N, C-alpha and C positions, 0 to 999 in steps of 0.2 A: 390875261386881260378879260374882263367880263363885258361882253357886248350888251349895251343897253337895249338893243332891239331884238335880242335873242328870243325866239318864240318859246313860250313855256306852256305846259299842259298839265296843270295841277288838278284839273277836274276830270281827266280821262286816264285810262290805263293803256299801257303799251303791250305789244304782242310780238314775240319772235318765234319763228318756227324752225325746228331742226328735224328735217324729214329725210335724212340720208346718212350713210356711214360717215363717221366723224373723221375728216381728213384735214389737211392744211388749208384747203379752200373753204371748208366749213368754218374752221377757226377764224380765218380772216373776215368772212362775212358776218359771223355772229359777234365777234368782238367789236367790229365797226358799228353794228346795230346797237350793242349795249352802250357804246359811247354816245350814240345819238339819244338813247333813252335817258342817259345821265344828263346830257346837256340841256334837254328840254324839261328836266325835272318832273318826270312822270312819277306819281306817287306809288304806282304798282305796275308790275310786269307779269304777263302770262307767258310762260316759257313752254311752248307746245313741243313735246319731244316724241318723235316717232322714228327711232333710230336703233339699230342693233349694237351701236357702239363704234369703236374704231381705234385709232392710234392713241397711245398713252399720253404723249406730250401735248397733242392738240386738245385732248379732253381736259388735261390739267390746266391749260391756259384759259380755256373757256370757264372752267370751275373758278379759277382765281378772279377772272373778270366779273363774274356774277357776285362773288363775295365783296369785291370793291364797290360794285353798284349798291349792294345792300348797306354798306358803310355810309353811303351818301343819303340813306333814308328811304330808299325805294324798297317796297315789299315785293318779293319774288315768289310766285306760285307756279310750280311745275304741273303741267297737265300731260300725263302719259297717254299716248294714243294706242295704236295697234300693238306696238312694241317699244319698250324703252328698257334696253338691257345693257349690261356691262358698262361701257363708257357712257351710255345714256343715263344709267343709274348714278354714276359718278357725278355727272353734271347736275342731275336732279337733286342730289342731296345737298347741293350748295344753296338751294332755295329755302324759303321760310316754311312752306307747306307743299305737300305733294298730293295731287288728286289723280286717281287712276280709274279706268273703266274696270268693271268686274272681270272682264275677260282679257285685259291687257296682259301681254307677255312681258315679264320683267325679271329681274334677278340676273343670273349668269355673272355673278361677282367672281372675278378671277382674271388670270393673265395667261396669254398664250403667245408663243413665238414659233413661226414655222419657216422652214427652208425647203428647198427642193433638191433631193439627191438623184441626180441624173447620171451618175457614174456608169451604171450598166448600159444605159442607152448610148452614152458617149463612146464607150468601149466598142459597142457593136458597129457604130458607124465610123469608127476610127478617128475620133476627135480627142485630143489631149490638151489640157491647159498647161502652160509653162508659167510657173509662179515664182517670183522673187519677193521675199517678205522680210520684215524686220523682227518678227517674233512668231512663235509657234501658233498663236491664236489669231494672227492678223487676217487669215482667210477662213475664219470660222463660219460655218454654214455655206461654204462654197459648194455650188451644185455639182462639181466634178469629183466629189469624194464623200463617203459617209461621215457622219458626225462621230468624233472620237469620244471615248468615255470621259477624258479630261475636259473636252469642249462642252460636253453635256453638263458636267458639274458646274462649269463656269456660267453657262446660260441659266442653270437652275438657280444659281445665286442671284442673278438679275431678276428672274421671275419672282423669287421669294421676296426681294426687296420691294418690287413694284406691287406685289400682293399686299404687303404690309402697309404701304401707302394708301392703297385702295380701302382696305378694311378700317384703317384709322379714320379716313375721311367719312366713311359711312357711319362709324360709331359717333363721330363728332356731330355730323349733320343731323343724324336721327336721334341723338341723345340716348344711345344704347351702350351698354357695356361691351367692350371689345370681345369678350368671351362669348357673348350672345351672338354677335355678328359672325364670328368664325364658325358658329354652329350651322349657319345656312350659306355661308360664303364659300361654297365648294364647287361653284360653276353651275349649280342647278337653277332651273327657271321656275317662276311662279306665275299664277294668275294675279290680277290686281287684288282680288279678295284674299288670297293666301298671303300676299305681301303686306296687306293691312294687318293681318293677324300677327305677323312677325315684327311689325313696327316700322316697316320700310315705306309705308304709305299712310297718309293721314286720313283721307276720305275716299270713298268710292263714288265716282260720278264722271260725267263727261266734261268737255271744255267749258260748257255753260255753267256747270257747277263750280268749276275753278274760277270763272269770272265773278260769280256771285260771292264766293269766298273772298276774293281779292277786294271787291267793292265794299264788303262788310268790314274788312280789316282797315281800309283807309277812308271809309265814310264817303264814298262817291256813288253816283247813280249807276247801277249795274246795266241799265238799258242803253247807255251810251256805248256805241261800238268802239272797241279798242283800235289803236293805230298800229298797223303791222309794219315792222322794220325788217330789213335784211332780205327782201324778196329777190330771188335770183332770176335773171333774165333767162327765158327758155332758149336753150341752144338747139341748133338744127338737129343734133344727134338725138335729142329728146323726142323729136317728132317722127323718128324712124321706127317702124315696128321691130321689136326685139332689142331696142336700145338699152333696156335695163340689163339685159344679159351682157352686152358690150361693156356697160359701166361697171358691172360686177367683175368682169375679167380685168379691166383696168385697175380696179381696186385691189384685186388679188396680186397683180404684178407689182403695184406700187407699195403694197404693205408687206411683201415678202421680206423676211429677215428683220422685221420690226416687231417690238413688243406691242401686243394688242389687248385692249379691253373690248372684246368683241364676242357677240353671240353668233356662232356660225355652225348650224346643224349639218 
């Protein structure tokens, strides 16, 4: 049902910020914000990305939501901040245009999955896991044993398929031949300037340049401030010194044994 009193914003642009590793909580807040942008019929969206990437599934769902918004007629311009790498790139290539700072760290197109082999430590302290399973691969990447050659081959197959999906999305979004994408999609990182030379970025500039571009594309006044959606409430943890370290530890624990589109030096 279309509500007659629904507020519309056809003379302003919207703005969504992704400034953290991409996780399920990021996905929930960003997709909710994208729906708000759609409902209010904004003609353009500035997608400000300052993220090293994150989990594959969450990145893909945000990517799909952006494409659905574009199908409704909204122009999406991605603005890369300090870093927009791996999953951040995947989300970015769903946009109509990408603007990056000359020194933005971007790229890192690739897939990684990590587990923890604690078998030697567990043996030293006398801890053993008792496992009952239905198949030989059911406990793959279990921390109480090293990864077998067969298990490594199985995981490599998953990585290769995820990598294929990533490179195909970049090729489609940036209108590049897949062979050209694979030449630089080996996990390396680039500056914004280098990314523009490769065709990964359209223009060099800051977020204000991205706003000017969006305003020009949809013929609205660039001086009108965009409406920001998806702002997260500051948690008490965020006010504690060193909280970023704690958040990174939580991310490491939560992302263990998951396929990641993540730049992690």
